[in-house]
Each structure stands twice: as structure tokens, then as C-alpha cells.
PyMOL Python script that loads the backbone (N, CA, C, O; Angstrom):
from pymol import cmd

cmd.read_pdbstr("""\
ATOM      1  N   MET A   1       0.764  -1.324   0.126  1.00  0.00           N
ATOM      2  CA  MET A   1       0.065   0.006   0.064  1.00  0.00           C
ATOM      3  C   MET A   1       0.825   1.154   0.083  1.00  0.00           C
ATOM      4  O   MET A   1       0.607   1.980  -0.804  1.00  0.00           O
ATOM      5  N   TRP A   2       1.789   1.412   1.024  1.00  0.00           N
ATOM      6  CA  TRP A   2       2.642   2.476   1.076  1.00  0.00           C
ATOM      7  C   TRP A   2       3.552   2.670  -0.214  1.00  0.00           C
ATOM      8  O   TRP A   2       3.849   3.811  -0.568  1.00  0.00           O
ATOM      9  N   SER A   3       4.007   1.518  -0.940  1.00  0.00           N
ATOM     10  CA  SER A   3       4.780   1.572  -2.032  1.00  0.00           C
ATOM     11  C   SER A   3       4.081   2.230  -3.272  1.00  0.00           C
ATOM     12  O   SER A   3       4.664   2.925  -4.103  1.00  0.00           O
ATOM     13  N   VAL A   4       2.707   1.902  -3.277  1.00  0.00           N
ATOM     14  CA  VAL A   4       1.816   2.431  -4.300  1.00  0.00           C
ATOM     15  C   VAL A   4       1.650   3.873  -4.179  1.00  0.00           C
ATOM     16  O   VAL A   4       1.720   4.595  -5.174  1.00  0.00           O
ATOM     17  N   VAL A   5       1.417   4.364  -2.923  1.00  0.00           N
ATOM     18  CA  VAL A   5       1.505   5.905  -2.479  1.00  0.00           C
ATOM     19  C   VAL A   5       2.617   6.671  -2.830  1.00  0.00           C
ATOM     20  O   VAL A   5       2.573   7.795  -3.330  1.00  0.00           O
ATOM     21  N   GLN A   6       3.708   5.970  -2.527  1.00  0.00           N
ATOM     22  CA  GLN A   6       5.111   6.634  -2.736  1.00  0.00           C
ATOM     23  C   GLN A   6       5.287   6.648  -4.149  1.00  0.00           C
ATOM     24  O   GLN A   6       5.705   7.717  -4.593  1.00  0.00           O
ATOM     25  N   LEU A   7       5.046   5.614  -5.078  1.00  0.00           N
ATOM     26  CA  LEU A   7       5.070   5.669  -6.610  1.00  0.00           C
ATOM     27  C   LEU A   7       4.162   6.770  -7.128  1.00  0.00           C
ATOM     28  O   LEU A   7       4.596   7.533  -7.991  1.00  0.00           O
ATOM     29  N   THR A   8       2.962   6.895  -6.666  1.00  0.00           N
ATOM     30  CA  THR A   8       2.077   8.004  -7.215  1.00  0.00           C
ATOM     31  C   THR A   8       2.602   9.347  -6.838  1.00  0.00           C
ATOM     32  O   THR A   8       2.536  10.239  -7.684  1.00  0.00           O
ATOM     33  N   THR A   9       3.131   9.604  -5.631  1.00  0.00           N
ATOM     34  CA  THR A   9       3.749  10.892  -5.199  1.00  0.00           C
ATOM     35  C   THR A   9       4.896  10.984  -6.002  1.00  0.00           C
ATOM     36  O   THR A   9       5.008  12.071  -6.567  1.00  0.00           O
ATOM     37  N   GLU A  10       5.803  10.143  -6.224  1.00  0.00           N
ATOM     38  CA  GLU A  10       6.948  10.377  -7.114  1.00  0.00           C
ATOM     39  C   GLU A  10       6.619  10.646  -8.640  1.00  0.00           C
ATOM     40  O   GLU A  10       7.380  11.393  -9.256  1.00  0.00           O
ATOM     41  N   SER A  11       5.606  10.120  -9.246  1.00  0.00           N
ATOM     42  CA  SER A  11       5.317  10.383 -10.515  1.00  0.00           C
ATOM     43  C   SER A  11       4.618  11.711 -10.635  1.00  0.00           C
ATOM     44  O   SER A  11       4.738  12.422 -11.633  1.00  0.00           O
ATOM     45  N   GLU A  12       3.876  12.028  -9.579  1.00  0.00           N
ATOM     46  CA  GLU A  12       3.189  13.388  -9.300  1.00  0.00           C
ATOM     47  C   GLU A  12       4.280  14.569  -9.317  1.00  0.00           C
ATOM     48  O   GLU A  12       4.156  15.561 -10.036  1.00  0.00           O
ATOM     49  N   SER A  13       5.258  14.374  -8.530  1.00  0.00           N
ATOM     50  CA  SER A  13       6.335  15.262  -8.426  1.00  0.00           C
ATOM     51  C   SER A  13       7.071  15.547  -9.784  1.00  0.00           C
ATOM     52  O   SER A  13       7.314  16.693 -10.163  1.00  0.00           O
ATOM     53  N   LYS A  14       7.431  14.341 -10.535  1.00  0.00           N
ATOM     54  CA  LYS A  14       8.007  14.453 -11.911  1.00  0.00           C
ATOM     55  C   LYS A  14       7.131  15.140 -12.763  1.00  0.00           C
ATOM     56  O   LYS A  14       7.644  15.976 -13.506  1.00  0.00           O
ATOM     57  N   LEU A  15       5.715  14.937 -12.823  1.00  0.00           N
ATOM     58  CA  LEU A  15       4.928  15.528 -13.685  1.00  0.00           C
ATOM     59  C   LEU A  15       4.753  16.981 -13.502  1.00  0.00           C
ATOM     60  O   LEU A  15       4.591  17.700 -14.487  1.00  0.00           O
ATOM     61  N   ARG A  16       4.778  17.500 -12.199  1.00  0.00           N
ATOM     62  CA  ARG A  16       4.795  18.865 -11.869  1.00  0.00           C
ATOM     63  C   ARG A  16       6.024  19.510 -12.307  1.00  0.00           C
ATOM     64  O   ARG A  16       6.013  20.634 -12.811  1.00  0.00           O
ATOM     65  N   GLU A  17       7.218  18.739 -12.104  1.00  0.00           N
ATOM     66  CA  GLU A  17       8.434  19.264 -12.442  1.00  0.00           C
ATOM     67  C   GLU A  17       8.310  19.467 -14.039  1.00  0.00           C
ATOM     68  O   GLU A  17       8.671  20.546 -14.509  1.00  0.00           O
ATOM     69  N   LYS A  18       7.877  18.593 -14.767  1.00  0.00           N
ATOM     70  CA  LYS A  18       7.714  18.866 -16.288  1.00  0.00           C
ATOM     71  C   LYS A  18       6.953  19.977 -16.797  1.00  0.00           C
ATOM     72  O   LYS A  18       7.241  20.623 -17.805  1.00  0.00           O
ATOM     73  N   LEU A  19       5.784  20.195 -15.905  1.00  0.00           N
ATOM     74  CA  LEU A  19       4.960  21.188 -16.082  1.00  0.00           C
ATOM     75  C   LEU A  19       5.648  22.627 -15.815  1.00  0.00           C
ATOM     76  O   LEU A  19       5.547  23.579 -16.588  1.00  0.00           O
ATOM     77  N   MET A  20       6.298  22.631 -14.708  1.00  0.00           N
ATOM     78  CA  MET A  20       7.184  23.875 -14.378  1.00  0.00           C
ATOM     79  C   MET A  20       8.033  24.178 -15.466  1.00  0.00           C
ATOM     80  O   MET A  20       8.040  25.299 -15.977  1.00  0.00           O
ATOM     81  N   LYS A  21       8.806  23.176 -15.882  1.00  0.00           N
ATOM     82  CA  LYS A  21       9.801  23.476 -17.063  1.00  0.00           C
ATOM     83  C   LYS A  21       9.012  24.073 -18.345  1.00  0.00           C
ATOM     84  O   LYS A  21       9.458  25.061 -18.930  1.00  0.00           O
ATOM     85  N   MET A  22       7.872  23.460 -18.739  1.00  0.00           N
ATOM     86  CA  MET A  22       7.289  24.018 -19.869  1.00  0.00           C
ATOM     87  C   MET A  22       6.747  25.420 -19.470  1.00  0.00           C
ATOM     88  O   MET A  22       6.790  26.250 -20.379  1.00  0.00           O
ATOM     89  N   TYR A  23       6.277  25.809 -18.354  1.00  0.00           N
ATOM     90  CA  TYR A  23       5.792  26.950 -17.895  1.00  0.00           C
ATOM     91  C   TYR A  23       6.935  27.988 -18.047  1.00  0.00           C
ATOM     92  O   TYR A  23       6.722  29.161 -18.352  1.00  0.00           O
ATOM     93  N   ALA A  24       8.270  27.419 -17.790  1.00  0.00           N
ATOM     94  CA  ALA A  24       9.319  28.396 -17.597  1.00  0.00           C
ATOM     95  C   ALA A  24       9.638  28.690 -19.129  1.00  0.00           C
ATOM     96  O   ALA A  24       9.907  29.846 -19.458  1.00  0.00           O
ATOM     97  N   LYS A  25       9.618  27.806 -19.943  1.00  0.00           N
ATOM     98  CA  LYS A  25       9.813  27.905 -21.521  1.00  0.00           C
ATOM     99  C   LYS A  25       8.772  28.959 -22.136  1.00  0.00           C
ATOM    100  O   LYS A  25       9.089  29.775 -23.002  1.00  0.00           O
ATOM    101  N   LYS A  26       7.642  28.854 -21.648  1.00  0.00           N
ATOM    102  CA  LYS A  26       6.461  29.707 -22.200  1.00  0.00           C
ATOM    103  C   LYS A  26       6.764  30.993 -21.719  1.00  0.00           C
ATOM    104  O   LYS A  26       6.625  31.932 -22.503  1.00  0.00           O
ATOM    105  N   CYS A  27       7.215  31.243 -20.383  1.00  0.00           N
ATOM    106  CA  CYS A  27       7.474  32.690 -19.818  1.00  0.00           C
ATOM    107  C   CYS A  27       8.679  33.249 -20.600  1.00  0.00           C
ATOM    108  O   CYS A  27       8.720  34.447 -20.878  1.00  0.00           O
ATOM    109  N   GLN A  28       9.699  32.366 -20.973  1.00  0.00           N
ATOM    110  CA  GLN A  28      10.737  32.907 -21.774  1.00  0.00           C
ATOM    111  C   GLN A  28      10.409  33.493 -23.107  1.00  0.00           C
ATOM    112  O   GLN A  28      10.925  34.545 -23.482  1.00  0.00           O
ATOM    113  N   HIS A  29       9.578  32.838 -23.803  1.00  0.00           N
ATOM    114  CA  HIS A  29       9.041  33.057 -25.090  1.00  0.00           C
ATOM    115  C   HIS A  29       8.088  34.211 -25.124  1.00  0.00           C
ATOM    116  O   HIS A  29       7.917  34.954 -26.090  1.00  0.00           O
ATOM    117  N   PHE A  30       7.514  34.276 -24.017  1.00  0.00           N
ATOM    118  CA  PHE A  30       6.266  35.282 -23.908  1.00  0.00           C
ATOM    119  C   PHE A  30       6.469  36.179 -22.583  1.00  0.00           C
ATOM    120  O   PHE A  30       5.753  36.023 -21.593  1.00  0.00           O
ATOM    121  N   PRO A  31       7.446  37.079 -22.645  1.00  0.00           N
ATOM    122  CA  PRO A  31       7.637  37.672 -21.330  1.00  0.00           C
ATOM    123  C   PRO A  31       6.462  38.546 -20.954  1.00  0.00           C
ATOM    124  O   PRO A  31       6.450  39.132 -19.872  1.00  0.00           O
TER     125      PRO A  31
END
""", "prot")
cmd.dss("prot")
cmd.show_as("cartoon", "prot")
cmd.util.cbc("prot")
cmd.orient("prot")
């Protein structure tokens, strides 16, 4: 059970990191 929760949190943080990178690129292109 804990491993599943840990895995979900890990993937969620990775997804959030990817979104933040995309957002940063958008900000650079459109100041």
C-alpha cells in the first residue's frame, strides 16, 4: 500500500516538474 502511494507521489512530482519546465519556457518566449 505504502509503495503504491510513494510511487504515485513520485510520478506526481515528476509531472509537476515537467509542467514547471514547460511553463518556464513559455515565460521565456512570452515575457
